[in-house]
C-alpha positions as a Markdown table, in Angstrom:
| # | Residue | x | y | z |
|---|---|---|---|---|
| 1 | Met | -15.2 | -8.5 | 7.3 |
| 2 | Asn | -17.5 | -5.6 | 6.2 |
| 3 | Asn | -14.7 | -3.1 | 7.1 |
| 4 | Arg | -15.1 | 0.2 | 5.7 |
| 5 | Thr | -12.6 | 2.3 | 3.9 |
| 6 | Ala | -12.4 | 6.1 | 4.4 |
| 7 | Val | -10.7 | 8.6 | 2.3 |
| 8 | Glu | -10.2 | 11.9 | 3.4 |
| 9 | Arg | -8.3 | 15.1 | 1.9 |
| 10 | Lys | -6.6 | 16.6 | 4.9 |
| 11 | Ser | -5.1 | 19.6 | 2.9 |
| 12 | Glu | -4.3 | 20.8 | -0.4 |
| 13 | Leu | -1.3 | 18.2 | -0.6 |
| 14 | Glu | -2.9 | 15.4 | 1.8 |
| 15 | Leu | -4.9 | 12.7 | 1.5 |
| 16 | Val | -5.4 | 10.0 | 4.3 |
| 17 | Val | -6.9 | 6.4 | 4.0 |
| 18 | Thr | -8.2 | 4.5 | 6.7 |
| 19 | Arg | -9.1 | 1.0 | 7.4 |
| 20 | Thr | -9.4 | -1.7 | 10.1 |
| 21 | Val | -8.7 | -5.0 | 8.8 |
| 22 | Asn | -9.3 | -7.9 | 10.6 |
| 23 | Ala | -5.6 | -9.4 | 11.4 |
| 24 | Pro | -2.9 | -8.9 | 13.5 |
| 25 | Ala | -0.4 | -6.0 | 12.9 |
| 26 | Arg | 2.4 | -8.4 | 12.4 |
| 27 | Leu | 0.5 | -10.2 | 9.6 |
| 28 | Val | -0.8 | -6.8 | 7.9 |
| 29 | Phe | 2.8 | -5.5 | 8.1 |
| 30 | Glu | 3.9 | -8.9 | 6.2 |
| 31 | Ala | 1.4 | -8.4 | 3.5 |
| 32 | Trp | 2.7 | -5.0 | 2.8 |
| 33 | Thr | 6.4 | -5.9 | 3.0 |
| 34 | Lys | 6.7 | -9.3 | 1.5 |
| 35 | Ala | 6.5 | -9.2 | -2.4 |
| 36 | Glu | 4.7 | -12.7 | -2.7 |
| 37 | Leu | 1.9 | -11.4 | -0.5 |
| 38 | Phe | 1.9 | -7.8 | -1.7 |
| 39 | Lys | 1.3 | -8.6 | -5.3 |
| 40 | Arg | -1.9 | -10.7 | -4.3 |
| 41 | Trp | -3.8 | -7.9 | -3.2 |
| 42 | Trp | -2.2 | -4.6 | -4.1 |
| 43 | Val | -3.8 | -3.9 | -7.8 |
| 44 | Pro | -7.6 | -3.8 | -7.8 |
| 45 | Lys | -9.2 | -6.5 | -9.9 |
| 46 | Ser | -11.3 | -4.0 | -11.3 |
| 47 | Phe | -8.5 | -2.6 | -13.3 |
| 48 | Gly | -8.0 | -5.7 | -15.0 |
| 49 | Leu | -4.1 | -5.1 | -14.7 |
| 50 | Thr | -1.5 | -7.7 | -13.4 |
| 51 | Leu | 1.6 | -6.8 | -11.7 |
| 52 | Leu | 4.2 | -8.3 | -13.9 |
| 53 | Ser | 7.1 | -7.6 | -11.4 |
| 54 | Cys | 7.3 | -7.0 | -7.7 |
| 55 | Glu | 10.6 | -6.1 | -6.3 |
| 56 | Met | 10.8 | -5.0 | -2.5 |
| 57 | Asp | 13.7 | -4.8 | -0.5 |
| 58 | Val | 12.1 | -3.4 | 2.4 |
| 59 | Arg | 14.8 | -1.8 | 4.7 |
| 60 | Val | 16.1 | 2.1 | 5.3 |
| 61 | Gly | 17.4 | 2.9 | 1.8 |
| 62 | Gly | 16.2 | 0.0 | 0.2 |
| 63 | Gln | 13.8 | 0.3 | -3.0 |
| 64 | Tyr | 10.9 | -1.2 | -4.6 |
| 65 | Arg | 9.7 | -1.3 | -8.1 |
| 66 | Leu | 6.5 | -2.3 | -9.7 |
| 67 | Val | 5.8 | -3.1 | -13.2 |
| 68 | Phe | 2.5 | -3.5 | -14.4 |
| 69 | Pro | 1.5 | -3.6 | -18.6 |
| 70 | His | 0.8 | -0.7 | -20.2 |
| 71 | Glu | -0.6 | 0.2 | -23.6 |
| 72 | Gly | 1.9 | -2.4 | -25.4 |
| 73 | Ser | 4.5 | -1.6 | -23.2 |
| 74 | Thr | 5.0 | -1.1 | -19.4 |
| 75 | Met | 4.5 | 1.1 | -16.5 |
| 76 | Glu | 6.7 | 1.5 | -13.2 |
| 77 | Phe | 6.2 | 2.4 | -10.0 |
| 78 | Phe | 9.3 | 2.7 | -7.7 |
| 79 | Gly | 10.9 | 4.4 | -4.7 |
| 80 | Thr | 12.9 | 4.3 | -1.7 |
| 81 | Tyr | 11.9 | 3.1 | 1.5 |
| 82 | Leu | 12.7 | 6.1 | 4.2 |
| 83 | Glu | 11.4 | 4.2 | 7.5 |
| 84 | Val | 10.8 | 0.8 | 8.3 |
| 85 | Thr | 9.7 | -0.1 | 12.0 |
| 86 | Pro | 8.2 | -3.7 | 11.8 |
| 87 | His | 4.4 | -4.3 | 12.6 |
| 88 | Ser | 3.9 | -0.5 | 13.2 |
| 89 | Arg | 5.2 | 2.0 | 10.7 |
| 90 | Leu | 6.7 | 2.0 | 7.1 |
| 91 | Val | 7.5 | 5.4 | 4.8 |
| 92 | Trp | 8.6 | 5.2 | 1.5 |
| 93 | Thr | 8.9 | 8.0 | -1.6 |
| 94 | Asn | 7.0 | 7.7 | -5.0 |
| 95 | Asp | 9.6 | 8.8 | -7.6 |
| 96 | Glu | 8.0 | 7.8 | -10.9 |
| 97 | Gly | 6.2 | 10.9 | -11.6 |
| 98 | Asp | 7.3 | 14.1 | -13.5 |
| 99 | Ser | 5.5 | 16.3 | -11.1 |
| 100 | Gly | 7.7 | 15.6 | -8.1 |
| 101 | Gln | 8.0 | 13.3 | -5.0 |
| 102 | Thr | 5.0 | 11.8 | -3.0 |
| 103 | Ile | 5.8 | 10.5 | 0.5 |
| 104 | Thr | 3.7 | 7.5 | 1.8 |
| 105 | Thr | 3.3 | 6.9 | 5.2 |
| 106 | Val | 1.3 | 3.8 | 6.4 |
| 107 | Thr | 0.9 | 2.8 | 10.0 |
| 108 | Phe | -0.2 | -0.3 | 11.7 |
| 109 | Glu | -1.9 | -0.1 | 15.4 |
| 110 | Glu | -3.5 | -3.4 | 16.7 |
| 111 | Asn | -6.4 | -3.4 | 18.9 |
| 112 | Asp | -7.9 | -6.8 | 19.9 |
| 113 | Gly | -6.3 | -8.7 | 17.0 |
| 114 | Lys | -7.5 | -6.4 | 14.4 |
| 115 | Thr | -5.1 | -3.7 | 12.9 |
| 116 | Leu | -6.0 | 0.0 | 12.0 |
| 117 | Val | -4.2 | 0.6 | 8.5 |
| 118 | Val | -3.4 | 4.2 | 8.1 |
| 119 | Val | -2.3 | 5.6 | 4.9 |
| 120 | His | -0.9 | 9.1 | 4.6 |
| 121 | Asp | 0.1 | 10.4 | 1.0 |
| 122 | Leu | 2.1 | 13.7 | 1.1 |
| 123 | Tyr | 1.8 | 14.7 | -2.7 |
| 124 | Pro | 4.4 | 17.6 | -4.1 |
| 125 | Ser | 1.1 | 19.6 | -5.9 |
| 126 | Ser | -2.3 | 19.9 | -5.6 |
| 127 | Glu | -2.6 | 18.9 | -9.1 |
| 128 | Ala | -0.2 | 15.6 | -8.1 |
| 129 | Val | -3.0 | 14.9 | -5.7 |
| 130 | Asp | -6.0 | 14.3 | -8.6 |
| 131 | Thr | -3.9 | 11.8 | -10.2 |
| 132 | Gly | -2.4 | 10.0 | -7.4 |
| 133 | Ser | -3.4 | 6.3 | -6.8 |
| 134 | Thr | -4.8 | 6.6 | -3.6 |
| 135 | Asn | -8.4 | 6.3 | -5.1 |
| 136 | Ala | -7.6 | 2.6 | -5.7 |
| 137 | Leu | -6.9 | 2.0 | -2.0 |
| 138 | Pro | -10.3 | 1.2 | -1.1 |
| 139 | Glu | -10.7 | -1.9 | -3.5 |
| 140 | Ala | -7.1 | -2.9 | -2.9 |
| 141 | Leu | -7.9 | -2.8 | 0.9 |
| 142 | Asp | -11.2 | -5.1 | 0.2 |
| 143 | Gln | -8.6 | -7.4 | -1.3 |
| 144 | Leu | -6.0 | -7.2 | 1.5 |
| 145 | Asp | -8.7 | -8.4 | 4.1 |
| 146 | Glu | -9.7 | -11.2 | 1.9 |
| 147 | Leu | -6.0 | -12.1 | 2.0 |
| 148 | Leu | -5.7 | -11.9 | 5.2 |
| 149 | Ala | -8.8 | -14.1 | 5.9 |
| 150 | Ser | -7.3 | -16.6 | 3.7 |
| 151 | Leu | -4.1 | -16.9 | 5.6 |
| 152 | Gly | -5.7 | -17.7 | 8.7 |
| 153 | Ser | -3.2 | -18.4 | 11.2 |
| 154 | Gly | -0.5 | -16.5 | 9.4 |
| 155 | Ala | 1.4 | -19.9 | 8.6 |
| 156 | Glu | 1.7 | -19.2 | 5.0 |
| 157 | Ala | 3.6 | -15.5 | 5.7 |
| 158 | Lys | 5.9 | -16.7 | 8.1 |
């Protein structure tokens, strides 16, 4: 594996995370769009959290909702899918914040059986950039690479 995740602040409102993973774009896209796969890699293990609920209706206008335990209650992340282009692009809103809506765009570009994943977050304010979840992505993408390796030929994801 040994793939490096790069996190770069592109502007006052934009963060971009890039990572090449060792799997074809079809399989990587499925890991981002199938709840049973997504919940196996999205939450960094070091956070000590479990995903209580993961609902994903991955289509334009469809919604997602992720529920975590938090201080004796729950914390939810939710939004709407704006674009869904199989195996190459996802765009969704992050609607749970008090400071406005963040737009996340993820692209998947396959080359020689590996996939360049680019996560672009456009935040509503510079303050929101500092409180966003992008800093969790390097560990989560390590876990994605581990999951993809365990899926091998992708038979489990079909």
